N, C-alpha and C positions, 0 to 999 in steps of 0.2 A: 503495501498500499503505498502509497506515496503521502507527498505533504497536503496539507489542511490549505485553505485559501490563507488563513493566519500564518501558518511556518512559509508559505511562500512570499508573504510580504515579512516577515519576520527576519525569512534570508535574504531579501532586497535591500532592506535595510541596519546589515550584518555586511553586507559586501560596498554600501555606499560607505558605513562606518570608517572600517578598514581602507578603503581609498581615498577619503577624508582627513584621516592619520596615518598614511600612508611610511610619513619619515618615524613616527612614532615607534609601527609596528617593522618595518622593511621586508615585509614578505618577500623572498624567492624561492620557496620550493611550499608545493602544495601536497600532500598525501590524504588518502580521504580512504573511510572505509567504503568497500563498493555497493551496501545498501541503498535502495530504491531515495529515500530520503536524505542520508547523508552525500549522495548522487547528485541530487536537486540542488541541495544548500552547496556544496562547492562548488555547481556550474556557476552559480549567481557570483560568486566570487573569480574565479576562474574567467567568466569576458570581463569582468570590473577591468580585472590587471591584466591582460588578454596574458594572461603562461599558464600553462598546462599543469595536469592533475596527475598525481601515482595513484593510482585506486591499486588497496592492496584489501583482502578478505580479512588479514592477518587482525585486523582493527576492527572486524565486527562484531559487535554486541556477542550475550551466549549465545551459541547453538540452542532452541529448544523446540528444534526436531519436529516434531508432530503435531506440537500447541504453535508452532511459527502462522503464524496470519488468520487463524478461528477464535471467534469473540472470547473474547473473558466467562462466557454464562455457555459457550459450546464445549471450553475447557472443564468448567467445572463438571460439567455432565460427565465428558468422557472418561477425564483425569483427575475426580475426587480427592483434595487431599493434597496433587500434584501441584506445590510451589517451588521457585528458586531456593527460597531459606529452610524446605524441608526435606533438600536432596540432603543425603551422605554427600562429604567433600569427593569422592569415587564416584559416585552414582551417575549415570545419564540421565538425561531429559529420554525420553521414547525415540531415538533414531536422532539424537543426538548430542550435544556434551556435557561432561560432568562438569561442576564447578570450578575442577583441580584443575583441568584441560583448560579451562575457559582463563583460568588465573596464569596458569604455565606460556600458553598462547600471547597473552597480553606480554607478561611480565618480560619475554622472547624478544618479541617483538619490539618493547622498551628499549630492553638493552642496547639492540640492532641498533633503531633509531640516536640513543645516543654515543653511541659508538663511533658512526657513522658521521655525527654532526663535530665530535671531537677531533674525528681525522678528517675533517674537515675532505669530505666524499660530497655531502651535501649541505646545504641548509650556506650560511648559517641560520638566518629564519625561518624556521618550516610552521609552517601551518597544517594541524592535524585535523582532522573533521571527521568526528567521532561521536561515538554514544555515549552517557551518562553512566551505564555502568564499567566501562572502560576507563573514563574519566576516572571514574572514586577507585579502582584498582590501581592508578597512573598515583596516586594521593597514598595509595596504601604503603606502596613502593617507593617512593620519595622518602616520606616520612621512618622508611623502615618499621613501620611494624605490621606484625601479623597479620592476614587478610582469612578469613573464610564468609562462605553464603552466607552465614549470619554474625557477620563482622555490620555493626551502623555505620552509616555513610558517614564518609569524610567529611564531604561538602556534595550541596546542593549542586545541581546542574539546571537549570534553566536552558529551555531550546535557543539555540546562538550565544550563550554563556560562552564568555571568550577568561579561558584559563591562560594566565603566562608565566612559562619556566624557562629560567635562565641557570645557565653552568656559570658559577660563581663559586671560587677559592676551592675550584676541583668537587662540587657537591652541585644535584642539580636542587636547585630551592625553587618554588612555587612563589613568585611573586604577585599578581592579582588572582583572586579567584572567582571567577562567576562573574565577571563585568557583562552587566545588561546595559549600559549607558545607552546605544546606540537604539533599546527598544524606546527609553524614553522621549528621543527627535520626535 
């Protein structure tokens, strides 16, 4: 399912805000999950900046398998009691992935991205367009905290919220969390 009208408007506002503040963000690399809503969001930015996007499946939200794309009412009927936080860490969604597989995938993708940036293979200012669950995992990784699917969220991620991370004194640090000033314009 793609973006609804509100999401399209938020994506356009985000692209315009980033462009109007290009000296602040200085984006020179766009990376995105290849799922439909993130593709639609990053395409607004790509067009505004006339910049290509690298789409990567490794930045997808958790693969919830048979639950993907079905209504919550149908999911509750077909899979009663099956929720992300009720799975064991190594228990997969039917035809999907487990919380542990999700965490490992994101941790590896994040580590690889950081290494490429440190080694000047990409960047230096990368914009990653991804999902709230992925963003929360990155917060856990940066904070050095243990994560499970029962952990509380470290950050609230609004749609099109901007999270800025910088490499300072040999460590990645969260500089700005969930900035949505572009939605107030």
